[in-house]
C-alpha positions in Angstrom: -141.0 -114.4 15.8 -140.9 -116.5 12.6 -143.4 -114.3 10.7 -147.1 -114.1 10.1 -148.9 -117.4 9.4 -152.4 -117.4 7.9 -154.4 -120.5 8.9 -157.4 -121.2 6.7 -159.5 -123.0 9.3 -162.4 -125.4 8.7 -164.3 -127.7 11.1 -162.8 -130.0 13.7 -160.0 -130.1 16.1 -157.0 -129.7 13.8 -157.1 -125.9 13.5 -156.8 -125.6 17.3 -153.8 -128.0 17.3 -151.9 -126.3 14.4 -152.6 -122.8 15.8 -151.2 -123.9 19.2 -148.1 -125.4 17.6 -147.6 -122.4 15.4 -147.6 -120.1 18.4 -145.2 -122.4 20.1 -142.9 -122.1 17.1 -143.0 -118.4 17.3 -145.4 -117.5 14.5 -147.9 -114.6 14.6 -151.1 -116.4 13.8 -154.0 -115.0 11.7 -156.9 -117.3 11.5 -159.4 -117.2 8.6 -162.3 -119.0 10.2 -164.7 -120.8 7.9 -166.2 -122.4 10.9 -166.7 -121.7 14.6 -163.7 -119.5 15.5 -164.0 -120.1 19.3 -161.9 -123.3 19.0 -158.8 -121.4 17.9 -159.4 -118.1 19.7 -156.8 -118.7 22.5 -154.0 -119.2 20.0 -154.8 -116.5 17.4 -153.4 -113.0 17.3 -156.2 -112.1 14.8 -159.4 -114.0 13.9 -161.3 -113.2 10.7 -164.7 -114.9 10.2 -164.9 -115.9 6.6 -167.4 -117.1 4.0 -167.0 -118.9 0.7 -169.0 -116.1 -0.9 -166.6 -113.4 0.1 -163.2 -114.5 -1.1 -162.3 -110.8 -1.9 -162.2 -110.1 1.9 -159.7 -113.0 2.4 -157.4 -111.7 -0.3 -157.5 -108.2 1.2 -156.6 -109.6 4.6 -153.7 -111.5 3.1 -152.2 -108.2 2.0 -153.2 -106.2 5.0 -151.6 -108.7 7.4 -148.5 -109.1 5.2 -149.0 -112.9 5.1 -146.4 -114.9 3.1 -147.2 -118.4 4.5 -150.6 -120.1 4.7 -151.7 -123.4 6.3 -155.0 -125.1 5.4 -156.4 -127.1 8.3 -159.7 -128.7 9.2 -162.7 -129.9 7.2 -163.7 -127.6 4.4 -166.7 -129.4 3.0 -166.7 -129.7 -0.8 -170.4 -130.4 -0.7 -171.0 -126.7 -0.2 -169.4 -126.1 -3.6 -172.3 -128.1 -5.2 -174.7 -125.4 -4.0 -175.6 -122.4 -6.2 -173.5 -120.0 -4.1 -173.6 -116.2 -4.8 -169.8 -116.1 -5.5 -168.1 -112.7 -5.5 -165.8 -112.0 -8.5 -162.6 -113.5 -7.1 -164.6 -116.6 -6.0 -166.0 -117.0 -9.5 -162.5 -116.6 -11.0 -161.1 -119.3 -8.6 -163.8 -121.8 -9.6 -163.4 -121.1 -13.3 -159.6 -121.7 -12.9 -160.4 -125.0 -11.1 -162.5 -126.2 -14.1 -164.6 -128.4 -11.8 -164.6 -129.8 -8.3 -161.8 -132.3 -8.5 -159.2 -132.2 -5.8 -156.5 -131.7 -8.4 -158.2 -128.8 -10.1 -159.1 -127.0 -6.9 -155.6 -127.4 -5.5 -154.0 -126.1 -8.7 -156.3 -123.1 -8.8 -155.6 -122.2 -5.1 -151.9 -122.6 -5.6 -151.8 -120.4 -8.7 -153.8 -117.8 -6.9 -151.7 -117.7 -3.8 -148.5 -117.8 -5.8 -149.7 -114.6 -7.4 -149.8 -113.0 -3.9 -146.3 -114.4 -3.2 -147.8 -116.8 -0.6 -146.4 -120.3 0.1 -148.7 -123.1 1.3 -147.1 -125.1 4.1 -147.3 -128.8 4.9 -149.5 -129.5 7.9 -147.3 -132.3 9.1 -144.7 -129.8 10.2 -147.2 -128.7 12.9 -148.8 -132.1 13.7 -145.9 -134.7 13.7 -146.6 -135.9 17.3 -150.0 -137.1 16.1 -148.9 -139.1 13.1 -149.8 -142.8 13.7 -146.7 -144.9 14.7 -146.5 -148.3 13.1 -147.7 -151.4 15.0 -150.6 -152.8 17.0 -151.9 -150.0 19.2 -154.5 -151.9 21.3 -154.4 -155.0 23.4 -156.7 -157.0 21.1 -155.3 -158.2 17.8 -157.0 -158.8 14.5 -157.6 -162.4 13.5 -155.7 -163.9 10.5 -158.8 -163.4 8.4 -159.1 -159.8 9.5 -155.4 -159.3 8.6 -156.2 -160.4 5.1 -159.0 -157.7 5.0 -156.6 -155.1 6.4 -154.0 -155.7 3.7 -156.7 -155.7 1.0 -158.4 -152.7 2.5 -155.3 -150.5 2.6 -154.3 -151.5 -0.9 -157.7 -150.6 -2.3 -157.8 -147.4 -0.3 -154.5 -146.3 -1.7 -155.7 -147.0 -5.3 -159.1 -145.3 -4.6 -157.3 -142.2 -3.2 -155.4 -141.8 -6.5 -158.7 -140.8 -8.2 -159.7 -138.4 -5.4 -162.7 -140.5 -4.4 -161.9 -140.9 -0.7 -159.5 -142.6 1.7 -161.6 -144.9 3.7 -163.4 -148.2 3.0 -165.2 -150.9 4.9 -164.9 -154.6 4.2 -165.5 -158.0 5.6 -164.2 -161.4 4.5 -162.8 -159.9 1.3 -166.0 -158.1 0.4 -165.8 -154.4 0.0 -169.0 -152.9 1.6 -168.5 -149.2 1.4 -166.2 -146.6 -0.2 -165.8 -143.1 1.1 -167.0 -140.4 -1.3 -168.3 -136.8 -0.7 -170.3 -137.9 2.4 -167.1 -138.2 4.5 -165.4 -140.9 6.6 -168.1 -141.4 9.3 -171.0 -141.7 7.0 -169.1 -144.2 4.8 -168.3 -146.3 8.0 -172.0 -146.3 9.0 -173.0 -147.4 5.6 -170.5 -150.2 5.5 -171.2 -151.4 9.0 -174.9 -151.6 8.3 -174.0 -154.3 5.8 -171.1 -156.0 7.5 -171.9 -155.7 11.2 -169.6 -157.4 13.7 -166.3 -158.4 12.2 -166.2 -155.4 9.8 -162.8 -153.9 9.1 -162.3 -150.2 8.4 -159.2 -149.1 6.5 -157.8 -145.6 5.8 -154.9 -144.8 3.6 -153.5 -142.3 1.1 -151.9 -142.5 -2.3 -148.2 -142.0 -2.7 -148.4 -138.5 -4.1 -150.9 -137.2 -1.5 -150.6 -133.5 -0.9 -150.5 -133.0 2.9 -150.6 -129.2 2.4 -154.4 -129.4 1.8 -155.5 -132.5 3.5 -154.2 -134.7 6.3 -156.2 -137.9 6.9 -157.4 -138.0 10.5 -159.1 -140.4 12.9 -160.2 -139.7 16.4 -162.9 -140.4 19.0 -165.6 -139.4 16.5 -164.4 -142.1 14.1 -164.0 -144.7 16.9 -167.5 -144.0 18.2 -168.8 -144.6 14.7 -167.1 -148.0 14.7 -168.6 -148.8 18.1 -172.0 -147.8 16.8 -171.6 -150.0 13.8 -170.1 -152.9 15.8 -167.0 -152.9 13.6 -164.0 -155.0 14.9 -160.9 -153.4 13.4 -159.6 -149.9 12.5 -156.5 -150.0 10.2 -154.6 -146.9 9.2 -151.5 -146.3 7.2 -148.5 -145.7 9.5 -147.0 -142.2 9.6 -149.5 -140.8 7.1 -152.7 -140.7 9.2 -153.3 -138.6 12.3 -154.5 -140.1 15.6 -156.3 -137.4 17.6 -156.5 -137.9 21.4 -154.7 -141.3 21.0 -154.7 -142.3 24.6 -158.4 -141.8 25.0 -159.1 -143.4 21.7 -157.0 -146.5 22.5 -158.4 -146.9 26.0 -161.9 -146.8 24.6 -161.0 -149.3 21.8 -159.6 -151.7 24.4 -162.9 -151.5 26.4 -165.0 -152.2 23.3 -162.8 -155.0 22.0 -161.8 -153.1 18.8 -158.3 -153.6 17.4 -156.4 -150.6 16.1 -153.4 -151.2 13.9 -151.1 -148.8 12.1 -149.4 -150.5 9.1 -146.5 -149.7 6.8 -148.1 -150.5 3.5 -146.0 -149.3 0.6 
């Protein structure tokens, strides 16, 4: 056994995948479930239901379970932090250390806190590499020359946007940016953009060069593709090797049926 790994688990499929891989690698897995714990139950040795308002209990479990390595996985919605939450004392201290709700401030505060417990935060990619998007055209249908221009522009703008912690996804058509992802998340940004752009819209998702994969790994899957179908978008473009494709076979087959092109682009 490698040791005990704490997984701070939010919403979505990723906690299930990383817990399964951690077990395969020989870790003893303790899941701190900030969402429905049933998705990771089969791969966890211990499951601890958690709340943002009871951070003290999380700290106690870190010590009781002798955790020295932690993995953050799944959607932990920052919008909840905008609410007037009844923080416990450790939670208030964490937020004061962050000095606001910027990604950089929150990450630094969490890292300083965990470092005080002698805990290292691991890179999610070490548990999810088979799902990183390979470069190339992934579907039968290809983007048009005009859509390729939008793809290149979209990835360039998305990379710049991500530097400021705004988001990683945008929607555009014929050189016009229609929507930028903010706190609402990827799918809502796509819906907003496609309402304006309709058929022919291009959705692009990328990271900035110094993106910290320990706390966030950009992801697209069937939920994302269904949002493109709903909005009648034509292209999904992602940055190669830096964005996860969940259920890629199902996703690509569905895109082929709907006439949506999916491309994974080296864009550095």
